[in-house]
C-alpha positions in Angstrom: -20.9 -10.7 18.9 -17.7 -9.0 17.6 -17.5 -9.3 13.8 -15.4 -8.1 10.8 -17.6 -6.8 8.1 -16.6 -7.5 4.5 -18.1 -5.7 1.5 -18.2 -7.3 -2.0 -19.3 -6.6 -5.5 -21.1 -9.8 -6.7 -22.3 -11.1 -10.0 -24.4 -14.2 -10.4 -27.3 -15.6 -12.5 -28.9 -17.1 -9.4 -31.0 -15.3 -6.7 -28.7 -12.7 -5.1 -29.9 -13.4 -1.5 -29.4 -17.1 -2.0 -25.8 -16.7 -3.3 -25.0 -14.2 -0.5 -26.2 -16.7 2.1 -24.1 -19.3 0.3 -21.0 -17.1 0.6 -21.6 -16.5 4.3 -22.0 -20.3 4.9 -19.0 -21.3 2.9 -16.7 -19.0 4.8 -18.0 -19.8 8.3 -19.9 -22.8 9.7 -21.6 -24.2 6.5 -21.0 -26.1 3.3 -23.2 -26.9 0.4 -25.5 -29.1 2.6 -26.1 -29.1 6.3 -23.9 -31.7 8.0 -24.0 -33.7 11.2 -22.8 -31.6 14.2 -23.9 -28.3 12.6 -26.2 -27.5 15.5 -28.3 -24.4 16.0 -26.1 -23.5 18.9 -23.0 -23.8 16.7 -24.6 -21.7 14.0 -25.6 -19.0 16.4 -22.0 -18.8 17.7 -20.1 -19.1 14.5 -22.2 -18.5 11.4 -21.5 -15.4 9.3 -24.5 -13.2 8.7 -25.5 -11.4 5.5 -26.1 -7.8 6.5 -27.3 -6.4 3.2 -27.8 -7.1 -0.5 -28.1 -4.1 -2.8 -28.8 -4.9 -6.5 -27.2 -2.4 -8.8 -27.4 -3.7 -12.4 -27.1 -6.7 -14.6 -25.4 -8.1 -17.7 -26.6 -10.4 -20.5 -23.4 -12.5 -20.3 -21.2 -13.7 -17.5 -18.1 -11.7 -16.7 -16.1 -14.7 -15.7 -16.2 -18.3 -16.9 -17.7 -20.9 -14.6 -17.8 -24.6 -15.4 -20.7 -24.9 -13.0 -22.7 -22.2 -14.7 -21.8 -23.7 -18.1 -23.0 -27.1 -16.9 -26.2 -25.9 -15.3 -27.2 -23.4 -18.0 -29.2 -21.0 -15.8 -31.3 -18.4 -17.5 -29.8 -14.9 -17.3 -29.5 -12.1 -16.6 -26.3 -12.0 -14.6 -27.3 -9.7 -11.8 -24.8 -7.6 -9.8 -25.1 -6.4 -6.2 -23.2 -4.9 -3.4 -23.1 -7.4 -0.5 -22.0 -7.0 3.1 -21.3 -10.0 5.3 -20.3 -10.0 9.0 -17.8 -12.7 10.1 -17.4 -13.5 13.8 -13.9 -12.7 15.0 -14.1 -15.8 17.3 -13.8 -18.0 14.2 -10.5 -16.3 13.3 -8.7 -15.3 16.5 -5.5 -13.2 16.1 -4.6 -14.8 12.8 -4.0 -12.5 9.8 -3.7 -15.1 7.1 -6.9 -16.8 8.3 -8.7 -13.4 8.3 -7.7 -13.0 4.7 -8.8 -16.6 3.9 -12.1 -16.0 5.7 -13.1 -12.7 3.9 -11.9 -14.0 0.5 -10.5 -17.5 0.1 -12.9 -20.0 -1.6 -15.4 -17.3 -2.4 -13.7 -16.7 -5.7 -14.2 -20.3 -6.7 -17.9 -20.8 -5.9 -19.5 -22.1 -9.1 -22.6 -19.9 -8.9 -20.5 -16.8 -8.9 -19.4 -15.2 -12.2 -17.9 -12.1 -10.7 -16.6 -11.2 -7.2 -14.5 -8.4 -5.8 -13.7 -7.8 -2.2 -14.1 -4.0 -1.9 -13.7 -3.2 1.8 -13.3 -4.3 5.4 -14.6 -2.9 8.6 -12.4 -3.8 11.5 -13.7 -3.3 15.1 -11.4 -1.4 17.4 -10.9 -4.2 19.9 -10.0 -6.6 17.2 -7.6 -4.2 15.5 -5.8 -3.8 18.9 -4.9 -7.5 18.8 -2.5 -6.9 15.8 0.8 -5.0 15.7 0.9 -1.2 15.2 3.3 0.8 13.1 6.5 1.4 15.0 7.2 4.8 13.4 4.1 5.7 11.4 3.7 9.4 10.5 4.9 11.1 13.6 7.9 8.7 14.0 9.0 9.1 10.4 8.8 12.9 10.7 10.8 12.7 13.9 13.5 10.4 12.4 13.9 12.9 9.5 13.5 16.1 11.4 10.8 17.3 8.9 8.0 18.9 10.9 5.5 20.1 8.3 6.4 19.7 4.7 5.9 16.5 2.7 8.8 14.0 2.8 10.6 14.6 -0.5 12.2 11.4 -1.8 13.6 9.5 -4.7 14.3 6.0 -6.0 17.7 4.5 -6.9 17.9 4.5 -10.7 19.0 2.6 -12.7 16.7 0.0 -11.2 19.3 -2.7 -11.1 22.8 -3.2 -12.3 24.8 -0.8 -10.2 27.5 -2.0 -7.9 27.5 -1.1 -4.1 30.1 1.6 -4.9 27.9 3.0 -7.7 24.9 3.1 -5.4 26.9 4.7 -2.6 28.1 7.4 -5.0 24.6 8.1 -6.1 23.3 8.3 -2.5 26.2 10.7 -1.8 24.9 13.0 -4.6 21.4 12.7 -3.4 22.3 13.5 0.2 24.2 16.5 -1.1 21.1 17.6 -3.0 19.1 17.7 0.2 16.7 14.8 -0.3 14.8 13.5 2.7 14.2 9.9 1.7 15.7 7.4 -0.7 14.4 3.9 -1.6 15.7 0.9 -3.5 13.7 -0.1 -6.5 11.3 -3.0 -5.9 13.3 -5.3 -8.1 16.6 -4.6 -6.5 16.8 -6.6 -3.3 19.8 -8.8 -2.9 21.3 -9.1 -6.4 24.7 -10.7 -7.2 26.1 -7.4 -8.4 25.1 -5.5 -5.2 24.3 -7.8 -2.3 22.9 -6.3 0.8 25.8 -7.4 2.8 28.0 -5.0 0.8 25.4 -2.4 -0.2 24.0 -1.6 3.3 27.4 -0.7 4.9 28.5 1.3 1.8 25.4 3.3 1.7 25.1 3.8 5.4 28.7 5.1 5.6 27.6 7.9 3.2 24.5 8.7 5.2 26.4 8.8 8.4 29.0 11.1 6.8 26.2 13.6 5.7 24.6 13.4 9.1 27.8 14.4 10.8 28.3 17.2 8.3 24.7 18.6 8.3 22.9 17.2 11.3 20.3 15.7 8.9 19.9 11.9 8.6 18.5 10.8 5.3 16.1 7.8 5.6 17.1 5.0 3.2 14.6 2.2 2.6 16.7 -0.8 1.8 14.7 -3.5 -0.1 15.0 -6.6 2.0 12.4 -8.6 0.2 13.3 -12.3 0.7 12.2 -15.4 2.6 11.4 -14.7 6.2 14.6 -15.7 8.0 16.7 -13.8 5.4 14.5 -10.7 5.9 15.2 -10.8 9.6 19.0 -11.0 9.0 18.8 -8.2 6.5 16.8 -6.0 8.9 19.4 -6.7 11.6 22.2 -5.6 9.3 20.4 -2.3 8.5 19.9 -1.7 12.2 23.5 -2.5 13.1 24.6 0.1 10.5 22.4 2.8 11.9 19.7 2.6 9.3 16.1 3.5 10.1 14.0 1.9 7.4 13.5 -1.3 5.4 11.3 -2.0 2.4 9.5 -5.2 1.4 7.2 -6.2 -1.5 3.9 -7.1 0.3 2.5 -9.4 -2.3 5.5 -11.7 -2.5 6.4 -11.7 1.2 2.8 -12.2 2.2 0.8 -11.3 5.3 2.6 -13.7 7.7 6.0 -12.7 6.3 5.2 -9.0 6.9 3.8 -9.6 10.4 6.9 -11.7 11.3 9.2 -8.8 10.0 7.2 -6.3 12.1 7.5 -8.4 15.2 11.3 -8.7 14.7 12.4 -5.1 14.0 11.5 -1.6 15.2 12.7 -0.1 11.9 10.1 1.6 9.8 8.7 -0.7 7.2 8.1 0.8 3.8 5.4 -1.3 2.2 5.6 -1.7 -1.6 2.5 -3.0 -3.3 4.0 -4.1 -6.6 1.8 -6.7 -8.2 -1.4 -5.2 -6.7 -2.7 -4.5 -10.2 -3.1 -8.3 -10.8 -5.7 -8.4 -8.1 -7.3 -5.0 -8.5 -7.6 -4.0 -12.1 -10.5 -6.2 -13.1 -13.8 -4.6 -12.0 -15.4 -7.9 -11.0 -12.4 -9.9 -9.8 -9.9 -9.7 -6.9 -9.5 -7.1 -4.2 -9.9 -3.3 -4.1 -7.4 -1.1 -2.3 -9.6 -0.4 0.7 -9.6 -4.0 1.7 -6.0 -4.6 0.7 -4.6 -1.8 2.7 -6.6 -2.9 5.8 -5.1 -6.4 5.7 -1.5 -5.2 5.3 -1.9 -2.4 7.9 -2.9 -5.1 10.4 0.6 -6.4 9.8 2.0 -3.1 11.3 3.6 -1.4 8.3 4.6 2.3 8.5 4.4 3.6 4.9 2.1 2.4 2.1 2.4 3.0 -1.7 -0.6 4.6 -3.3 0.9 5.4 -6.8 0.5 8.9 -8.1 -1.8 11.3 -9.9 -1.0 12.0 -13.5 1.8 9.4 -13.4 2.7 6.4 -15.5 0.4 3.9 -13.9 -3.3 3.0 -14.5 -4.8 4.5 -11.3 -7.4 7.3 -11.7 -7.0 10.4 -9.6 -10.0 9.3 -7.6 -8.4 5.9 -6.8 -5.2 7.6 -5.7 -7.1 10.1 -3.6 -9.1 7.3 -1.9 -5.9 5.3 -1.2 -4.1 8.3 0.4 -7.0 9.3 2.6 -7.5 5.7 3.8 -3.8 5.6 4.9 -4.2 8.9 6.7 -7.3 7.6 8.7 -7.3 5.1 11.5 -8.4 1.6 10.5 -11.0 1.5 13.3 -13.2 4.2 14.8 -12.0 4.5 18.4 -9.1 2.2 17.8 -5.3 2.8 18.4 -3.2 5.3 16.5 -2.3 3.3 13.4 -2.2 5.8 10.5 0.4 5.2 7.9 2.2 7.6 5.6 1.0 7.4 2.0 3.8 7.2 -0.5 3.2 8.8 -3.9 5.3 7.8 -6.8 5.3 7.0 -10.6 6.1 9.9 -12.9 6.0 12.5 -10.2 7.7 15.9 -10.3 7.1 19.5 -9.0 4.2 20.0 -11.4 2.2 17.1 -9.9 2.6 18.3 -6.3 -0.5 20.5 -6.2 -3.0 17.7 -7.0 -1.1 15.4 -4.7 -1.5 17.7 -1.7 -5.2 18.2 -2.6 -5.7 14.4 -2.9 -4.2 13.7 0.5 -5.8 16.8 2.2 -2.6 16.9 4.2 1.2 17.3 3.9 1.7 14.0 5.8 2.9 12.2 2.7 6.0 10.9 0.9 6.4 12.5 -2.5 8.9 10.4 -4.5 10.3 11.6 -7.7 12.8 9.5 -9.7 13.2 11.3 -12.9 11.6 14.4 -11.3 14.8 14.8 -9.3 17.5 12.9 -11.2 16.5 14.2 -14.6 16.1 17.9 -13.7 18.0 19.8 -16.3 20.2 21.5 -13.7 20.9 18.3 -11.8 19.6 16.5 -8.7 20.1 19.3 -6.3 17.9 21.6 -8.4 15.5 18.7 -8.8 15.1 18.6 -5.0 15.0 22.4 -4.8 12.2 22.5 -7.4 10.0 20.4 -5.1 10.7 22.6 -2.1 10.1 25.7 -4.1 6.8 24.3 -5.4 5.7 23.6 -1.8 6.8 27.0 -0.7 4.8 28.7 -3.5 1.7 26.6 -2.8 1.8 27.3 0.9 2.1 31.0 0.1 -1.1 30.9 -1.9 0.6 31.1 -5.3 0.1 28.9 -8.3 3.1 27.1 -9.6 3.2 29.4 -12.6 3.4 32.5 -10.4 5.7 30.9 -8.0 8.1 29.9 -10.8 8.6 33.6 -11.7 11.0 34.0 -8.7 12.0 30.4 -8.1 14.6 29.3 -10.7 14.6 25.5 -9.9 10.9 25.4 -10.2 10.9 27.4 -13.4 13.4 25.0 -15.0 11.3 22.0 -13.9 8.1 23.6 -15.3 9.8 24.2 -18.6 11.5 20.8 -18.9 8.9 18.4 -17.5 5.9 20.4 -18.4 6.7 20.2 -22.1 6.8 16.4 -22.0 
C-alpha cells in the first residue's frame, strides 16, 4: 500500500502508544469510538498505521493548555516522543489541501495532546509525480539569467512600500546598471494604490528590456502578485505579456490551492515567499517545521523557496538555515522526478555572510539577496554588487575574504563598512 509518512513531536500525559493510535485513527478511518460500517476490510484498506513511537523526555507541566486535560486531571508527567505515522495515499488522491489536512488538521485539537509539531513528510516517488513540478527550477533559472556557475546575486526593492511606478523603475534602472542578476518586490508590496501592478509591471519591464538590448543580459524581476486566485492569474498574464520571467507570491496567505492554481496557469518561475512561517514554526511543540512545510509547497510546483539567512536579522539558527537550503537542493522523493528548487537566502545579508552561506548550501545553486548589502554600500549599488562578485571570486580562488579584500576594493569597502556594524 502506498503511503505518505508523517513525523511528529508529541507531548501527552496519556500512554504514548495509545495517543499515537488515536492520531492515526482520527486522521484516517476512525473516530473516538468504532462506528457502524467501519469494517475490518475498510480498516485494512484505509486506516493509517503507527510506524514508531520513540520516547525522548518528559515535563512536569503541560506545554499547551487543554480543556480536556484540565477536566480529566490525568497524573503527569507529560511525556514527549517522536512519532511516525503512515497515511494511505488512496485516502487523499491528488489533492494537496487534503494531504495537508490529513497529516495535520484536527491533530492539533485532540484533547489528550498538550504539544504537537509536524516535523517531516516522506513522499513516495509515484505520489510525488502526481503533482506539478517546477517549470524553471535551478537549471531553468540559471538559463533565464545566463549565470552558469556563480550564485544568483539579487536584491529587494527598498523602501518596502510607498514608491511610485516611476520611482521603482528608476531604482530598477540603477540596479540593472549595477549588474545585479535578480530583483524582487518586498512581500508587502503587491498591488498598492500608489504603485499598482498594471502600471508598475510595464514601467519596470521597459527598463529591463532596455538593459537587455544594451548588454544582452536579462535581469529577472520577481513581481509580487499575491492576491486572490483570479487576480493572480491576471497579474501573471500581465508579467508574461511584458516579457517578464518570474512572479512572487506569499505562500501562507495564498494557500496551497492558490499556489497550485497559479502553477497550473503560468510557466513563469514562481518565487515562493514564506512570510508568516514563524507563526507556525517558532514554538518547539506547536505547528510545523520547515521540512514538512517545504514539502507541501514544493508539491505545488514552486521554483524558488526562501530559507532566510545565516547571521541575519531573523530568528533562524545557522543549523535551521542549512537544513532548509539542503532540503531545497535535494529531490523530494528518492527516485522521483527532478523537482529541486533554488533556495533564496535573505535578511541582513552582505558580502561578509557569503562564506557561511555557500558552506550551508554545499553548492552555489542559490539566490543570495542583499537589500542593504547592495543598496547601502558606501560606494553605491554598483560597488555593492561588485563586492558580492569579488567575495565569490576570492572564495573560489581559495582565499579568505580578508585576504581577498587586499586586492578587491569593493569587497574591502564592504568589509570595512558592514563588518563594523
